[in-house]
Backbone as a ProteinNet text record, in pm:
[ID]
protein_1_A
[PRIMARY]
MKQLITVLLLALSVFVVAQPQQNKLDSLHRALKNAANDTIRMYVLSQLRFYYYNNNFDSSDFNLAQSLSLAQKLKLKLFEAGIMSSQEYHFS
[TERTIARY]
-947.1	-808.7	-746.3	-776.6	-723.8	-777.8	-904.3	-963.9	-896.9	-866	-799.7	-660.9	-589	-455.8	-467.7	-566.5	-587.4	-618.3	-706	-741.8	-619.2	-540.8	-420.9	-319.1	-302.3	-210	-258.7	-388.1	-442.8	-425.7	-449.8	-432.7	-286.4	-196.3	-53.8	-13.4	-67	-33.2	-82.8	-197.5	-249.5	-156.2	-110.7	-20.4	113.8	161.7	290.2	280.7	170.1	151.4	124.9	48.9	11.8	130.7	225.1	337.8	422.1	466.3	545.5	467.3	335.6	255.3	252.1	238.9	238.3	374.9	480.6	615.1	632.9	578.7	588.8	512.7	394.1	314.1	387.2	442.8	518.5	637.7	706.7	822.9	781.9	670.3	623.4	586.1	519.7	483.5	607.9	708.2	834.3	903.3	903.2	967.2	896.1	763.9	688.1	722	729.4	759.5	900.3	994.5	1134.7	1180.9	1087.6	1124.4	1207.9	1314.9	1406.6	1353.2	1267.2	1213.6	1076	1013.2	877.3	871.2	977.2	976.6	969.5	1045.6	1040.7	905	853.6	721.9	614.3	623.1	526.5	532.9	654.8	672.1	615.3	645.2	596.5	444.2	386.2	239.8	178.2	241.9	187.9	200	306.3	320.1	214.3	186.4	80.9	-54.7	-74.4	-199.5	-218.6	-114	-124.4	-145.4	-83.7	-99.8	-245.4	-305.6	-441.8	-549.9	-514.8	-613.2	-725.6	-694.6	-797.8	-850.8	-777.5	-815.3	-893.2	-852.9	-910.2	-917.9	-1030.9	-1047.9	-1025.8	-1072.9	-1057.2	-910.2	-832.2	-689.5	-619.4	-660.4	-601.8	-629.8	-752.9	-792.3	-717.9	-704.4	-632.7	-487	-419.9	-279.6	-264.3	-359.4	-357.5	-368.8	-459.9	-478.7	-355.2	-293.9	-173.2	-58	-46.4	58.4	37.6	-85.9	-117.4	-86.4	-119.7	-92.1	58.2	138.6	283.9	337.6	285	329.9	298.3	181.2	144.4	231.3	259.7	343.6	485.2	535.6	670.8	676.7	557.3	545.8	610.9	583.6	631.9	516.8	507.1	393.3	380.9	493.5	488.3	431.9	476.5	422.6	275.6	242.6	104.7	14.3	59.4	-18.7	-34	73.5	65.8	-30.2	-26.8	-116.8	-261.2	-282.7	-418.2	-470.7	-383.9	-422.6	-459.9	-382.1	-409.4	-540.8	-565.7	-688.4	-808.9	-795	-904	-935.1	-832.1	-850.7	-910.7	-870.5	-912.4	-1063	-1118.8	-1259.4	-1349.9	-1294.2	-1381.4	-1434.2
3455.3	3448.2	3313.7	3267.4	3137.7	3024.3	3036.6	2932.6	2927.8	3042.1	3047.4	2983.1	3012.6	2954	2802.6	2757.7	2614.1	2544.6	2604.4	2546.6	2542.5	2648.2	2651	2545.5	2527.5	2425	2284.6	2261	2130.9	2106.2	2207.5	2193	2166.6	2234.4	2213.1	2070.6	2018	1880.9	1780.3	1805.8	1717.1	1719.3	1836.7	1847	1781.1	1793.2	1733.5	1581.8	1524.7	1379.6	1330	1404	1360.2	1360.8	1449.3	1459.4	1332.7	1276.7	1152.4	1037	1031.4	924.7	937	1059.4	1079.7	1044.5	1080.4	1045.5	893.9	824.5	678.4	619.4	670.8	621.5	645.4	764.9	794.7	700.8	675	585.4	443.9	398	263.3	252.8	353.9	350.9	356.4	435	437.5	302.1	241.2	110.3	5.3	12.4	-82.3	-63.3	60	90.4	44.8	57.1	26.9	-106.9	-193.2	-321.3	-405	-460.4	-538.2	-676.4	-730.7	-864.6	-879.7	-992	-1014.3	-1029.8	-1078.4	-1094.1	-957.5	-862.4	-726.7	-664.8	-687.1	-635	-690.6	-818.8	-881.6	-817.6	-793.4	-731	-589.1	-511.2	-373.1	-370.3	-460.5	-468.1	-498.4	-585.1	-614.7	-493.5	-415.2	-292.7	-189.6	-180.7	-90.8	-133.8	-263.8	-315.7	-267.7	-274	-227.4	-76.7	-3.5	141.6	179.1	112.3	145.8	79.4	-7.7	-89.7	-7	101.7	181.9	294.4	331.3	447.9	415.2	311.1	281.3	129.3	73.6	-71.3	-133.6	-66.7	-121.7	-132	-29	-32.3	-138.5	-150.1	-251.5	-390.9	-414.5	-544.1	-572.4	-471.1	-486.5	-525.6	-455.8	-485.4	-622.7	-663.1	-796.2	-903.4	-884	-981	-988.6	-873.7	-872.1	-945.1	-921.6	-986.6	-1138	-1181.6	-1324.3	-1386.5	-1316.4	-1366.2	-1386.7	-1292.2	-1306.2	-1421.5	-1436.7	-1546.9	-1680.9	-1692.7	-1817	-1839.9	-1732.8	-1743.2	-1789.8	-1737.9	-1771.9	-1901.4	-1959.4	-2083.2	-2069.6	-1954.6	-1929.1	-1959.5	-2084.4	-2131.6	-2060.3	-2030	-1963.5	-1822.5	-1749.3	-1616.6	-1624.4	-1721.3	-1739.8	-1764.3	-1849.1	-1876.8	-1750.7	-1672.7	-1548.6	-1449	-1438.8	-1346.7	-1393.9	-1524.5	-1577.8	-1559	-1574.5	-1550.4	-1404	-1316.9	-1175.1	-1142.5	-1212.9	-1193.2	-1235.7	-1343	-1390.8	-1285.9	-1228.6	-1124.6	-1000.4	-972.6	-854.7	-856.2	-973.8	-981.8	-1020.5	-1044	-1082	-961
1839.2	1795.9	1834.1	1956.8	2000.5	1913.4	1876.3	1793	1655.3	1600.6	1471	1478.6	1584.4	1602.5	1619.9	1694.8	1715.9	1583.1	1503.6	1374.2	1282.2	1281.2	1197.5	1241	1370.3	1420	1385.4	1395.7	1357.2	1207.9	1127.4	982.7	948.5	1016.5	993.2	1028	1136.7	1175.5	1072.3	1012.4	907.5	786.2	746.8	632	660.6	781.8	818.1	813.7	859.7	858.4	716.8	638.5	503.7	408.4	426.7	334.7	330.2	445.7	437.4	375.4	399.5	340.9	189.9	139.6	-5.6	-64.2	8	-38.3	-44.4	56.4	57.3	-60.7	-86.2	-198.4	-330.9	-346.5	-469.4	-484.1	-373.9	-378.4	-416.5	-362.4	-395.8	-543.1	-596.3	-738.7	-827.5	-788.1	-863.2	-857.4	-738.1	-722.1	-807.2	-814.3	-896.2	-1044	-1086.4	-1226.7	-1264.2	-1170.7	-1200	-1143.4	-1104.5	-1044.1	-1140.3	-1086.2	-1169.5	-1201.3	-1114.6	-1139.8	-1074.7	-1099.7	-1049.6	-897.9	-836.8	-691.7	-623.8	-673.8	-619.3	-647.5	-767.4	-804.6	-711.3	-678.5	-587.6	-449	-399.7	-268.7	-267.4	-370.6	-376.6	-385.2	-462.1	-470.9	-335.3	-257.5	-124.1	-33.5	-49	29.8	-11	-139.1	-186.3	-133.3	-126.1	-71.6	71.9	152.9	290.6	297.6	207.5	206	177.3	79.4	37.7	122.4	214	284.4	345.9	414.9	480.3	394.1	290.1	211.4	84.9	16.2	-114	-130.9	-96.2	-93.8	-231.5	-337.3	-472.5	-512	-482.9	-514.2	-431.2	-305.5	-218.5	-273.6	-314.8	-371.2	-501.5	-586.1	-712.7	-688.4	-597.5	-567.7	-505.1	-424.7	-364	-472.6	-566.7	-675.2	-764.7	-793.3	-876.2	-806.3	-676.6	-598	-595.3	-579.6	-578.9	-715	-820.9	-955.4	-976.6	-930.9	-944.7	-859.6	-738.8	-652.5	-717.2	-779.4	-847.5	-970.7	-1045.5	-1164.4	-1127.9	-1015.5	-971.8	-890.3	-863.7	-785.6	-647.5	-583.8	-448.9	-352.4	-312.9	-234.6	-99.7	-35.4	94.4	80.8	-21.8	-46.9	-87.3	-167.4	-210.4	-89.4	2.5	123.5	207.8	219.9	296.6	234.8	103.4	34.1	46.3	32.5	45.4	187.5	285.1	422.9	442.4	382.1	388.2	316.5	207	131	213.2	285.8	371.8	478.6	537	638.5	573.2	452.3	378.1	353.9	324.5	289.1	404.2	520.6	633.5	705.9
[MASK]
++++++++++++++++++++++++++++++++++++++++++++++++++++++++++++++++++++++++++++++++++++++++++++

C-alpha cells in the first residue's frame, strides 16, 4: 500500500511539473504565430531553441537556424554573434 501511494505521489509530481512546461511551449508557439515583427519572432525562436535543447535536438537546431536567418536579414550583428556563439556551444 505504501509503495502504491509513493508511486502515485511521484506520478503526480511529474504531471505538476510537466503542465507549466507545456503551457510555456504553447505560449511560445502562439507568440511566434502572432509576432508583430521579425525582431519578436527572432526572440521567440531563440526561446524555443532553449526549450527544445534537451528534449528535441532537431527542433532546437531548426529554431536556432531560423533565429540566425532573421538576425542576418535584420542586420543585427550583436544578435547574430550571440546566436552564432550559442550555435557553437550547441554543436560542441
